[in-house]
N, C-alpha and C positions, 0 to 999 in steps of 0.2 A: 366473893359471890359472883362478881361480874364475869368471871371466866365460865360460869355455868349458864349463862344467859345468851341466847341467840335470837336475832330478829326474825320474826316469822310474819311475812306479808299476808299469809292466809290464815292467821290465827283466828280462833272462834271468838275471842274476846273483843277484838277491835281490828280495824284495818291495819293498824301499825302497833302491834303489841309484842310482848315477849313471852318466851317459854323457857323452861330450864332444860338445857341440853341433856343433863344427866338423867332426867326423867324419860327421855327418849331412849337412852341406853338401858334403863330399867325395862322399858317395853321390849327392847331387843331381846334381853335375857328371857323375858316371859314367853315370848312367842317361839323362840328357838327351843326352849324347854318343852313346850307343848308339842311342837312338830317332832322333836326327837322322840318324845314318849309315844306318840302315835305311830312313828315309823318303826317302832320296836327296838329302839336303842336302849342300852342299859341305864335308863334314868327312871327308876320306879315312881318317883314323885313328880315327874315332869308336868302332870296335869295341874299342879298347883300354880302354874303360870297364870291360869285364869284368875286365881285369887289375887295375884299381884296386880293384874289389870284392874280388878275391882277396887282395890285400895287407891291405885293411881287415879282412877276416874273420880272417886269421891274427893280427892285432894284437888284435882285440876278444876272440876266443875264448881266447887266451892270458892276456890280462888277467883275463877272467872266471874261468877255471879257477884261476889263481893266487890271486885273492881268496878264492875258495871254500876252497882249501887252507889258506890262512893263517887264515881265519875258523873253519873247522871241523876242520882237521887232516886232512882227506880229500877225495876227490872221489867222489861218488856217480855212477858211470857210468850207472846205470839212469835216474836222474833227469836227468842231462845229455842222454841220447838222447831221452828223452820231451820235454824242453823244446825240443830241436832239431826233433823231429817236429811238435810243436804250432806252432812258429814257421813252418815251411816247408810242410808237407804238405797241410793242409786248403785253403789257397789254391791250391796247385798241383792238388790233386784237382779243384777246381771249374773251373779253367782247362782241364785235360785233358778233363774231361767235356763242357764246352761246345764245345771245339774238335773233339772227335771227332764230336759230333752235327752241328755245322756242316759239317765236312768231308763227312759222309754226305749232307747236303742240298745242298751247293754243288758238290762235285766230280762230274763225270761219268765220271772215269776210276777204275776199280777199283784200279789200282795206287797212285794218289794217296790214295785212301781207306785202303788197306792200310798205306801208309807213315805216314800220320797215326796210325792205331791202334797200329801197332808202336812208334812213337816215344813215344806216350802210355804204353804199357805199360812201356817202358824207363824213362820219367821217374818213374813211380810206384814202381818197384823200384830206383831209384838207379843205373840203367845206361843212361840216354839217350845218353850220349857213346859208348858201345859200339855201340848200335843204329844211331845216326847214321853212325858211322864205317864200319859194315859195309853200310849200305843207301843212305844219301844221298850219301856221299862228301865231298869237300873243302868246307869252309865257304864258299868264295868261288865254287864252281861253280854253274852254272844249276839243277841239281836241288835244291840246298840252298835256293835262294830260294823253292821251291815247297813246302817242308815247313813247315807252320804251327807245329810244335813244335820246330823246329830249335834255338831259343835255350835249350831245356831241357838242352842238353849241359853248360853251365856249372854248372847247379844240381846235376847228378849228380856232376860233378868236386868241387864244394864238399862235398856229402854224403859222398863217399868220403873226403875229408880229415877230416871230423868223426868218421868211423868209426875212423880210424887214429890221429889226433893224440893223443888222451888216453892211449893206450897208450905213446906215445913219452914223455910226461911222467911216467907211472907208472914207466917204466924208470929215468928220471933220479932220481925220488924214492926209488927202491929203495935208493939210496946215502944213506939218511938219516943215517948216521953221519959222512958226509963233511961238512966245514965249508963247502964251496962247492957245494951241490946246484944252485943256480941256474946256476952256471958249467958244471956237468957237462951240464945240459939244454941250455944255450947252445951248447956244443961239439957235442952230438949233433945238434941241429937244423941247426947250421952245416954239418956233414959231409953230412947228407942233402940240404940245399939245394944245396950245391956239386955233388954228384952229379947231382941233378935238372937243374940248369942245364947241366951238361956234356951230358946226354941231349938237352936242348932244342937245343943248338948242333949236335950231331950230326944230330938229326932235321931241322933246318932246311937242312942241306946236300943233303937228298934221298937220303941213304944208306939211309933206312928203306924206300925203294921196292923194296929187293932182294927182299923177301918180301911178297906181297900179304896173306897171312893175318895177319901181325904188324905191318904197317906202321903201323897206327893207334897202336901202343904208343909210337911216337916222333913222332906227328903232332900236329895242331892240338887234337884232342879228348883227348889222353892225360893222365891224372892224373900220370903219371911226369915229363912235361915241364912241369908246371904247379905241382907241389907246392913248388918253390923260391919261388914268388911268395907263397904262404902263409907259407913259412918266413921271408921277409924281414920280414913283419909280425910274426911271433912273435918274432924276434930283437930287434926294436925294443921290443916289450913287456917282454922279459926285461931289456933294458938300461935301461929307464926309471929305476930307482932311481939309476943311475950317471950320468945325463945332468944336467949343471948348465949351463944356458944363460942368458945374459943376454937382455934384450929386443931388443937390437940383433942378437944372434946369431939369435934366433928370427925376426926380420923378414928377415934374409939367407936363412935356410934356407927359409922359406915363399915368399919371392919367387923363389928359384932353382927350388923345386919347381913353382911355378906356371908359370914360363917353360918348364921342361922338359916339363910337361904340354901346353902349347900347341904346342911343337915337335912332340911326338909325334902330336897330332891332326892337324898339318899335313903332316908328312913321311911318316908310316907310311901304307901303303895295302894294298890287296888283293894287290899285287904284291910286298910285303915278305915275305921268309921269316919265318914266325911260327908258334909261339914260337921265339925264338932271341936273338941278340945285341941286336936292335932292342927286344925286350921290356924291356931294362934301362931304356929311357926312361920308360915309364909307371910301372914298378916303383920306380925311383929317385924320380921326381917325387912319388909317393904317400908314400914313405918320408920325404922331406924335409918334406912338409906335415904328416905325423904328428908328427915330431920338433919341427918349428917350432911346431906347435900346443900343445905342452906349456907354452909361456909365451904368455900372451895378447898378441896383436899385431894390427895393422890387418887382416891377411889372415885370421887365425883368427876375428876378430870379424865380418868380412864373411861367411865361411862359416857363422858361427853365427846369421846373421840369420833371422828367423822364416820368411820365404818359402823360404829354403834348407833350413832344418830340416824344414819341412813336406814339401817335395819329397823330402828324404832319408827321411822316415818313410814316404812312399808308394813309395819307389823299388823295393821288391821287387814290389809289385803292378803298378806301371808297367812293369817289365821283363817280367812275366809276360804282360800283356794286349796290349802294343803290337804284337808281332810277328804273331800270328794275324790281327789286324785288317788289317795291311798286306798280308799274303800273300793273304787272301781278297778284299781290295778290288782288288788288282792282277789277280787271276784273273778277277774279274767285269768290270773295266774296264781291260783292258790298254792300254799305250801312252799313257796319260793322265798326264802328269808330276805333276800336283798331287794325284792320288788317294792315293798313299801318305802324303802330308803330312796331308791331311784325315783319313785313316784313323788316323794316329798321334794326332792331336788328339782324335778321337772316342773313342780307347781310354782316355783319361783318366777318363771317366765310370765304366765298369765297374771300372777300376782302383782309383779312390778308394772306390767302394762296396765293393769286395772288402777293402780295407784296414780299413774301419770295421766291416763286418758279418761278415767272416771272420777276417782277421788278428788284430785286437784282441780279438775274441770268444774265439777258441781260445787265444790267448797268455795271456789273463787267467784261464782256467779252471784250477782246482785239480785236476790229474790225477796227482798224485804217487802215489796208490793205484793198484794194478794194475787194479781194476775200472773206475775212472774213466778210466784211460789207454785201456783196451780200447774203451770207448765212443766214443773219438775215432779210434783207430787202425783198427778194423775197417771202419766205413763209409768212411772216408778211402781205404782200399785197395779195398774191394769195388765201390763205385759206379763209379769210373772204369775199374777193371779189367774189370768186367762189360760196360760199354759198348764199350770197345776190343776185347775178345775177341768180342763179338757182331758187331761190324762186320767183323772179320777172317773169322769163320766164315760170315757171310752172303755175303761175296764168294766164299768158297771153295766153298760147297756150294749156295747158293740162286739166285744171279743167273745163273750160267753156263747158257746154253741147252744142254740135255743130254737127248737121247732115249736115255739110257743113261749112267749116271755113269762107267762105265769108258772111254767113248769121248769124255769131254769134251775131253781135251787134243787129241785128233785132230780133233774137230769144230771147235774154236775155240781156237786157241793164243795169240791176241793178247789185249790188255787190252780191257776193256769200256768203250768210250766210246760215245755215242749214235750217232754216224755209223757206226763200225765194227760195232757191234752190229746196226744196221739192215741193213747190206749182208750181214752173215753170215746173218741170218734170211731175207733175200730169197733167198740162194743155196741154202739148205737147205729151204725150206718146200715143202709139197705143197699142191696145189689141193684145194678141198673136193670 
């Protein structure tokens, strides 16, 4: 197992902690699959890379919190949330700010600009999945393909998990007199995960369409149909002390997980009811690779190779930057098959820069004190929030031709694209 562990001076668990290098390799596979899918390459199930991320997050966060509990006797929730904020939000704030400005410069449609700004606000306040569900619609529909911040839905789901999960552990730890605290927490997470999986199956049948206002609660973007994926990772982390596997067993589990992952990428598509029963494929594949990687083997060593680890380190920034590049490129050069591929490749440059200049810089900062934390939190929220709000307000109050604000809707009820704006002005203009 030692071959799968690398020292990480900037780990979220402690100043000098460890992480499994093969997990970084798993992250690399997940993000490359998502990018390839979005770039139009023949990987119909590439979007399940997000589900791989969810399982990994459940595993890593549970391991981290349990190590902190064992080492210190408690979990400092404030410190945990600040670490999560430093880890995720500064890079996201930069991405949202740049995307909102780019959307203002590139899009000629006011509705497209508004959608970008609204999603950006949702992303910064941990609710992009709700905003997208209410405005953009289904992940695989055409409107979703034109939202440059569509991918932030998964970040909001993950952040929502981080808000709630420590409370679940604290409930289990409240039974500190019990001899099997870990078992109590295991059962608690298992029950929640089973209920979540049942909701996912129910939602995948289309039954959630009965109510338009609440359908998203059982749909693609819902945290309720996704929490079981985090739960599987958490259950594995809780069971680690009990797992005794030989090298041959580890090879078998890892090989089976790899095959299952390949099957998922090949067979799952945008026509597959998702999340639902089919989601078991990427979740099970990830679980098998996590368990198999507990004992060093040929597969875990491959995942631990330096190029894989580097891609895994960059995975968050790569995930952030690739989709806006692809969306804007397709908007400017539509119907050119290789444009999204080139855009995806070009997105590596700002992604890697963001990793070293933003992610690493803010993750390494000592912001345990309230004053230090506020210096990061306030500008991280204010700057993208101001830009997104300004774009929405400018579209609502400044751009629409209005010889009288009250008559704006009657004068021009459509969206503002260059062609439609010009025809409207010609219709209503007066000669000098």
